[in-house]
N, C-alpha and C positions, 0 to 999 in steps of 0.2 A: 470225764472230759477235762482235758488240761486247760486251765484258764491262761490267757496270754499274759506276759509280764505287764503289758500296758493295763490290762483290766485289774491286775493285782495292785499295781501302783496307785491306780484310780481309787480302789477300795482302801488302801492304806492311808490315802490323803485325807480320808473322812473319818479315821479312827483317832481316838486319843491315846496317849501312851499309857499303858496299864501297869508296866513294870519299870522300876528305876534301879540302875546299877550305881551303887555308892562307891565310896573310897576302897572298899574291900576288892572291888574288881570282879572278875568272873569267878564266882564261887559255885560250889556244888548246889547250894540252896538256890542260888539265882537261876542255874540251868534247870533245876527241878520245876521252879515256879513257871519259867517259860515254856517247858515242855507240857506242863499241865494246862496252861492257857492256850497253847497250840491245839492240844487235844480237844479241848472244849469249844474253841471259837474258830480254829483253822488258820487264824492270823493273829499276830501279836506285835504290838509296837513297844520298843524299849527305849528309854530315855538314859543316855549314858551321862551321868553327872560327873564333873570334874575331869573330863578327858580332853586332851588336845585334839585338834582336827586330824592330825597325823595318825594318831592312835585309833581313831574312831573306825576306820576301815578295817584295820587289823582286828580289833576286838570284834566287829560285826562278823567277819569271816570266822572267827573262833566260835562265836555263839551259834552261828548257822551250823557249823560242823558238829559241835558238842551236843546241839539240840536236835540234830537230824532234821534240819529245817532248810528251806530255800531262802536266800538272802534276796528280798524283793527291792529294798530301796534304803538309801542312807541319805538322810537330810539333816545337815548340821551335825547335832549329837544325838540324833534319833534313828534308830534302826528298825525296819520292818521285816519280820520273818513270816514265812508261810509254811503250812504243813506240806512236806514233800509228798510227791505222787498225787496231789489233788488239783 
């Protein structure tokens, strides 16, 4: 059963960011780490360090696409991703 976006955002609000993106940006290692955590937990929260607000949504979309995940929420410099199809 597919959870609604509202339920997913509620769950995301309770999570701590477990992945941090540094100055190097979106790297293969970052993508693999996010994919692994999504497989394990179903959802992951990523803190984008050193990014401007304008960049955050673009990076969030790129992460969702590269990790084959659903973009649930973007708050400040934090992005929540959900396992697609769940």
